[in-house]
C-alpha positions as CSV (number, residue, x, y, z in Angstrom):
1,M,-42.8,142.6,22.9
2,V,-43.5,139.7,25.3
3,F,-40.9,137.1,26.2
4,E,-41.3,133.7,27.9
5,L,-38.3,133.1,30.2
6,W,-37.0,129.6,30.9
7,P,-35.6,129.7,34.4
8,H,-35.7,125.9,34.6
9,K,-33.1,125.8,31.8
10,T,-31.0,128.8,32.7
11,P,-31.8,129.9,36.2
12,K,-29.0,132.3,36.7
13,S,-29.3,134.2,33.4
14,A,-33.1,134.2,33.4
15,L,-33.2,135.6,37.0
16,N,-30.7,138.3,36.0
17,F,-32.7,139.3,32.9
18,R,-36.1,139.3,34.8
19,A,-34.6,141.5,37.5
20,L,-33.2,143.9,35.0
21,C,-36.6,144.2,33.4
22,T,-38.4,145.0,36.6
23,G,-35.6,147.2,38.1
24,E,-36.3,145.5,41.5
25,R,-32.6,145.6,42.5
26,G,-32.5,149.4,42.4
27,V,-29.1,151.0,42.1
28,S,-25.8,149.2,41.8
29,K,-23.5,149.7,44.9
30,S,-20.4,149.5,42.7
31,S,-21.3,151.6,39.6
32,R,-24.1,153.7,41.2
33,R,-26.2,153.0,38.0
34,R,-29.8,151.8,37.9
35,L,-30.0,148.1,37.4
36,H,-32.8,148.5,34.9
37,Y,-33.3,148.1,31.1
38,K,-35.8,151.0,31.1
39,G,-34.5,153.9,29.0
40,T,-31.6,151.9,27.5
41,E,-30.8,151.7,23.8
42,L,-30.3,148.7,21.5
43,H,-26.7,149.3,20.6
44,A,-26.5,147.1,17.4
45,L,-28.8,145.7,14.7
46,L,-28.3,143.1,12.1
47,E,-31.1,143.1,9.6
48,G,-32.6,139.6,9.3
49,M,-30.5,138.2,12.1
50,A,-30.5,139.8,15.5
51,L,-30.8,142.8,17.9
52,F,-28.3,143.5,20.6
53,G,-29.0,145.5,23.8
54,G,-28.8,145.6,27.5
55,D,-25.8,147.9,28.0
56,I,-27.2,149.7,31.1
57,H,-24.0,151.8,31.4
58,G,-24.7,153.4,28.0
59,K,-21.3,152.6,26.5
60,G,-22.5,151.4,23.1
61,G,-22.3,147.7,23.9
62,K,-19.1,147.9,25.9
63,G,-20.7,148.2,29.3
64,G,-23.2,146.4,31.4
65,E,-23.7,144.9,34.8
66,S,-25.5,142.0,36.3
67,T,-27.9,142.1,39.3
68,F,-25.9,139.6,41.4
69,G,-24.1,142.2,43.5
70,H,-20.6,140.6,43.4
71,G,-19.5,142.6,40.4
72,A,-20.5,143.5,36.9
73,L,-20.1,140.0,35.4
74,Y,-21.0,136.4,36.0
75,E,-20.5,133.1,34.3
76,D,-23.3,130.8,33.0
77,R,-22.3,127.5,31.6
78,S,-25.8,126.2,31.3
79,C,-25.6,126.6,27.5
80,I,-23.3,123.6,27.3
81,A,-25.6,121.3,29.3
82,E,-27.0,118.2,27.5
83,D,-30.5,119.6,27.7
84,A,-29.6,123.2,26.9
85,A,-32.1,125.2,25.0
86,L,-30.9,125.8,21.4
87,H,-30.8,128.7,19.0
88,D,-33.3,126.8,16.8
89,R,-36.2,129.1,16.1
90,P,-37.0,132.8,15.4
91,G,-37.3,134.9,18.5
92,V,-34.7,133.2,20.7
93,L,-33.6,135.4,23.6
94,A,-30.1,134.9,24.9
95,M,-27.9,136.4,27.5
96,G,-24.8,138.2,26.3
97,N,-23.7,139.5,22.9
98,P,-21.6,137.7,20.3
99,G,-17.9,138.5,21.0
100,D,-18.3,138.9,24.8
101,R,-15.0,138.0,26.4
102,P,-14.1,136.6,29.8
103,P,-13.0,139.1,32.5
104,K,-9.4,138.7,33.8
105,T,-10.7,137.9,37.3
106,D,-13.9,136.8,38.9
107,P,-14.5,136.7,42.7
108,D,-16.4,133.4,42.3
109,D,-13.7,131.6,40.2
110,P,-10.9,129.8,42.0
111,T,-8.7,129.9,38.9
112,P,-5.5,131.7,39.7
113,K,-5.6,135.3,38.5
114,E,-2.6,134.9,36.2
115,Q,-4.3,132.2,34.2
116,Q,-6.3,133.3,31.2
117,R,-10.0,132.3,31.6
118,D,-11.7,131.1,28.5
119,W,-15.4,131.2,29.4
120,P,-17.5,134.3,28.4
121,S,-19.1,136.2,31.3
122,F,-22.2,138.2,31.1
123,G,-23.5,141.3,32.7
124,S,-26.7,142.8,31.5
125,K,-26.3,142.5,27.7
126,F,-28.7,140.4,25.7
127,S,-29.3,139.2,22.1
128,I,-32.6,138.6,20.4
129,F,-32.3,136.4,17.2
130,I,-34.8,136.9,14.4
131,R,-33.9,133.5,12.8
132,P,-32.4,130.2,13.9
133,E,-28.6,130.7,14.6
134,P,-27.1,127.3,15.5
135,F,-23.6,128.8,15.4
136,F,-24.4,130.2,18.9
137,N,-25.4,126.9,20.4
138,G,-23.1,126.3,23.4
139,K,-21.9,129.9,23.3
140,L,-24.7,132.1,24.5
141,P,-27.3,130.7,27.0
142,V,-30.8,130.7,25.6
143,I,-33.0,132.2,28.4
144,G,-36.4,132.3,26.5
145,V,-38.3,133.2,23.4
146,V,-40.5,135.9,22.0
147,L,-44.2,135.1,22.5
148,E,-45.6,138.4,21.0
149,G,-44.0,141.0,18.8
150,L,-41.6,139.1,16.5
151,D,-42.9,141.3,13.7
152,V,-41.8,144.4,15.7
153,L,-38.3,142.9,16.1
154,V,-38.1,142.4,12.3
155,D,-39.1,146.0,11.7
156,I,-36.6,147.3,14.3
157,A,-33.8,145.4,12.7
158,R,-34.5,147.2,9.4
159,T,-33.6,150.6,11.0
160,P,-30.8,152.1,9.0
161,I,-27.4,151.9,10.7
162,V,-24.9,154.7,11.0
163,D,-21.8,152.6,11.5
164,T,-21.4,149.6,9.2
165,K,-18.7,148.0,11.5
166,K,-20.5,148.5,14.8
167,K,-24.0,148.2,13.3
168,T,-25.1,151.2,15.4
169,P,-28.7,152.3,14.6
170,L,-29.0,155.7,12.8
171,I,-32.2,156.4,14.9
172,P,-31.9,155.5,18.6
173,V,-34.0,152.4,19.5
174,V,-34.9,152.9,23.1
175,I,-36.6,150.5,25.6
176,A,-39.4,152.8,26.7
177,D,-40.6,150.6,29.5
178,C,-40.3,147.0,30.7
179,G,-41.4,144.7,33.5
180,E,-42.9,141.4,34.4
181,L,-46.4,140.3,33.4
182,P,-48.7,138.2,35.7
183,P,-48.5,134.5,35.0
184,P,-51.0,133.4,32.3
185,E,-53.9,131.1,33.2
186,V,-53.2,128.8,30.3
187,G,-50.0,128.3,28.2
188,A,-46.7,128.6,29.9
189,G,-45.8,126.0,32.5
190,A,-45.4,126.7,36.2
191,A,-41.6,127.0,35.7
192,D,-41.9,129.7,33.0
193,Q,-42.3,133.4,33.4
194,Q,-43.4,136.2,31.0
195,T,-41.5,139.4,30.7
196,S,-42.0,142.3,28.4
197,L,-39.8,145.0,26.9
């Protein structure tokens, strides 16, 4: 599958996703885990709707870590900007998973620790939507779109699930390899990047 990333729309999230695809940040100093999607599993599938992955800690969707170095999570409010990319087409790639919750504390947030924060924070988890899902506009930042392989996504989403509540695939769906492709000569603008899983 080939994705076009939109760093001009969501610079923080797109940078994080790209670095997790290339593995260029090496090993996390805090968790001692590789900051790389290679070898990780998609932890949930919703046939006809979406695939969820990116838990580089292997905790079935409950783990994950960003590449920013100041902790596992970061905030990205770019999805509420006036010109935010929308969940308006098949193949939308978004950072985070539905139901992600804010952490209790964030080193970059001046809000007093005792106050409950209400903005989701993201680590390494991502969602790929098979159909338009406007419900997630303003909730998960859209970082790009599938350029090649949407049919593969649809086929993967048909994998039988073993847990009807968690939507865990019966057969492990593993990202065998991933990285960044050289920029195309024609097509995507200078601000866009292509990444493959």
